[in-house]
C-alpha positions in Angstrom: 75.1 95.1 89.9 72.7 92.1 88.9 73.3 90.9 92.1 71.8 94.1 93.7 68.8 94.2 91.4 67.6 91.0 92.9 68.2 92.7 96.3 70.2 90.7 97.6 72.5 93.1 99.2 69.8 94.3 101.6 68.7 92.7 104.8 65.3 90.8 104.9 63.6 92.8 107.5 63.0 90.0 109.5 60.8 91.2 113.0 63.8 89.5 115.0 66.5 91.1 116.2 70.2 90.4 114.8 69.8 90.0 111.5 73.4 90.1 109.6 74.2 92.6 107.1 74.5 91.7 103.7 77.5 92.3 101.7 77.9 91.6 97.9 81.8 93.6 96.5 82.0 96.3 94.2 84.8 97.2 91.9 85.4 100.5 93.9 85.9 98.8 97.3 89.3 99.1 98.4 89.7 95.0 98.5 88.7 94.1 95.0 91.0 92.6 92.8 91.4 90.7 89.5 90.1 87.4 91.2 86.7 88.8 92.7 84.6 88.0 90.3 85.8 84.3 90.3 85.8 84.0 93.9 82.2 86.1 93.9 81.4 82.9 91.6 81.7 80.3 93.8 80.4 82.1 96.5 83.8 83.8 98.2 84.0 87.8 99.3 80.1 87.4 99.7 78.3 87.8 102.8 75.2 86.5 103.3 73.0 84.6 106.4 71.7 81.0 106.0 68.3 82.6 106.0 69.0 85.2 103.5 70.5 82.1 101.1 67.4 80.6 102.1 65.0 83.2 100.8 66.9 83.6 97.2 66.7 79.9 97.3 63.0 80.0 97.9 62.5 82.4 95.0 64.1 80.4 92.5 61.4 77.6 93.8 58.6 80.1 93.8 59.3 80.8 90.1 61.4 84.3 90.7 59.2 85.7 93.4 61.3 86.6 96.5 59.3 86.7 99.9 59.9 88.4 103.5 60.5 84.7 105.3 58.1 84.8 108.4 58.0 83.3 111.6 54.1 83.3 112.5 51.6 83.7 110.3 49.2 84.9 113.0 48.9 85.8 116.8 46.0 84.6 118.8 44.1 85.0 121.9 41.9 82.9 123.0 41.6 80.9 119.8 40.6 84.7 118.2 43.0 86.3 115.8 44.8 89.1 117.0 46.9 90.0 114.8 48.0 88.5 110.9 51.2 88.5 109.5 50.5 88.9 105.5 53.2 87.7 102.9 55.4 90.7 102.0 57.0 90.2 98.3 60.9 91.7 98.4 60.8 91.4 94.4 58.4 90.4 92.3 60.7 89.1 90.2 64.7 88.3 90.5 65.2 86.8 86.6 63.4 86.0 83.5 60.7 82.4 83.9 63.2 81.7 81.2 66.2 82.0 84.0 64.4 80.2 86.5 63.6 77.3 84.4 67.1 76.6 83.4 68.1 77.3 87.1 65.9 75.0 88.6 66.8 72.1 85.9 70.3 72.5 86.7 69.1 72.3 90.5 67.5 69.3 89.7 70.6 68.0 88.0 72.9 68.5 91.4 70.7 65.9 92.8 69.6 63.4 89.7 73.7 63.4 88.3 75.9 65.4 90.2 77.7 66.6 93.5 74.6 65.7 95.8 73.6 62.0 94.0 73.8 60.6 97.2 70.3 62.9 98.3 68.3 61.1 95.1 64.9 59.6 96.2 62.9 57.1 95.2 59.5 58.8 96.0 59.8 63.0 95.1 62.5 64.9 93.5 65.1 67.1 95.4 66.3 70.5 93.8 69.4 72.4 95.5 73.4 72.9 95.4 75.9 71.7 97.7 78.6 74.1 99.5 81.9 73.4 100.8 84.2 76.9 101.9 87.1 77.0 103.9 86.6 79.8 106.8 88.6 82.4 107.2 90.6 83.3 110.6 91.5 86.7 111.5 90.9 87.7 107.6 93.1 85.0 106.3 93.0 81.0 105.5 95.5 79.1 107.5 97.3 76.0 107.6 94.8 74.4 110.1 91.8 74.6 107.7 88.4 74.7 109.1 85.7 74.2 106.6 82.2 74.7 106.1 79.1 72.6 104.8 76.3 73.1 103.4 72.9 72.1 101.5 70.2 74.1 100.4 67.5 73.1 98.6 63.7 72.8 97.5 61.6 69.7 97.7 59.4 68.2 95.8 61.2 69.5 92.9 58.5 69.5 90.2 55.9 71.1 92.7 57.9 73.1 95.5 56.0 73.3 99.0 59.2 73.4 101.2 62.4 74.9 101.3 65.7 73.9 103.6 69.0 74.6 104.4 71.4 72.6 106.3 75.1 74.6 107.0 77.6 72.6 109.4 80.6 74.7 111.0 83.8 73.3 111.1 82.6 68.8 111.0 84.6 67.5 113.3 85.6 64.4 111.5 87.6 64.4 108.3 84.9 64.7 105.5 83.8 68.2 105.1 81.5 68.3 101.9 78.6 69.7 101.7 76.9 67.0 99.8 78.1 64.0 102.8 78.1 66.6 105.7 74.7 68.5 105.0 73.3 66.9 102.6 72.3 63.9 104.5 71.0 66.2 107.3 68.8 67.4 104.1 68.0 64.7 103.3 66.8 63.4 106.8 64.5 66.3 107.5 62.9 66.0 103.8 61.8 62.6 104.2 60.2 63.5 107.3 58.5 66.1 106.3 57.5 64.7 102.7 56.3 61.4 104.6 54.2 63.3 106.9 52.1 65.7 104.2 
């Protein structure tokens, strides 16, 4: 119920076609079982596109305010603005500010002391979360395992300006953990962005 209050079961309403429909299981669903809640706590049984996940992490960086991602700020013709796209607030408070502060501390801890400590940077702090998930094929998991590695976060952690998500589907090497596959890509992007600001 709380995930639904945050709006995580609704599409973002993007202006581009093809946004996926998020899904948050309910005890009323026929597929619900005694292990659904533990599985959901680590991301299984929940369907979100990378952009939907990024919007949620952006809300954490934005002190709990979830905004709709926008691809375009304005349309210009011959240097004159024809149409502007204002920021759309989807949820003005995903949780209490106290909870947001705790989550921010935890996400900074992932990079400072946790699974993504390989992403630490001397000049600025990154906050985020690693993800490593086995991919189901045809509704079940097979002996020939396939994985998805991800890292999502924001930077600089003390005054967030940028959020980013990196998802690598079926890494070809035997290494498939989020911090080792997606993390370095995130860091390369964040280093480049930070150095040009």
